[in-house]
N, C-alpha and C positions, 0 to 999 in steps of 0.2 A: 476311673476304675469304678465299677459298680459295687454297692454295699454287699450284694450277694457274693461277689468274688473275693471281697475282703474277708468276709466271715468265713468263707470256704478255705481261704489261705491260713487264716488264724486257727481254724479247727485242725487242718492238716498239720500245721506246725506243732500244735499241742500233742497231736497224736504221735508224731515222730519223736518228740522229746520225751513223751511217756514211754515209748518203746525202748529207749536207752536208758530210762530212769533218771532223767536230768530235769524233771519238772516238779515244782511244788514240794510238799511235805513228804517224809518218808514214814510209812507205817509198817511196823513189823509185828506180826502176831499170827497165831494158829488160824487157818481158814474156818475152822469149825467152832472157834470161840465166839461166845455172844458178844463180849465187849468188843473184840476186834471187828466183828460185823457191824455193830452199832457206829463205831468210828467211821468205817469206810462207807456206810450208808449215809451218814450225816454229811461227810465231805462231798460225796457224790451229788447229794440232793442240793447242796449249797454252792455247786460249781467251784469247789476249791481243789485246785490241781494237787494230786498226790500220787505216789507210787507205793503200791502194797507189796511187801515181801512176805511169803509164807516163812514162819520162823524155822522151819525144818530144811528150807532151801539152802543152797550153798551161799548165795548173796545175803539171805536172812541170818544165817549163822555167822557170816563175816561181820555184818553190822552189828550184831549183838555182842561179838567179841570186842569190837572197836569201842562199844558203849559200856564196857565193863560186866558183860553177861548179867543183865538184870534178871531177877527171879520171876518177876510179874510181867504180864503182857496185857494188852498191846503196848508198845512203845512207839511214840510219835515224835519225830524229829522235826522241830519247828524252825523257823528262820533264825539265823545266827547260831545254829547248832544246839538250842535248848531243847532238852529232852523231856518229854511227859511220859512217865511210866505208870501204866494202868490208870490213866487219868479219869476223873470224874467228868460228868457232862459239862459243867461249867468251865473246867480247865481246857478241854479240847476245843470248846467254842472260842475262848479267848486265844489259845495257841494257834488256831487256824485263821485268826484275824476276822471272824465273823461277828463276834460279840464286841461292842464297844460300851463303855460306861457313858451314859447320858447325864449330863448335869440336870439337877432339879430346878435350876433357875429359870425364870420366865425368859422367853425369847420372842423376837418378832419373826413372823413367817411370811415369806411371799412365794407364791407358786406361779408358774407360767404353763399355760396350756397351749395346745396347737394354735398357730395363727389362723385367724378367720379370713377366708377369702372375701375380698371386698367387691 
């Protein structure tokens, strides 16, 4: 199977899962809220799968009720059910799995480029 077909299949699978709300993080917040927009933009630009729910929608209201009706938004449900309520930038970077602490110790580094034709 070609790489192009595999990529197309993966994209279609993600699209279908997103359509039914079964992929990645859950984000609930008002569409016109600056903080909600920043979270959604960050996740999109970093290819983090998520589903956004308008806080006034039926599904958004249901999620908020299940989470104890937090007063601040946006709310991000991370893996393992951990909730980030109106998270700061560093918190949703970590919650999305994009930020990792890098140790300050010296390390060896080896890289490999494309094979050269002989």
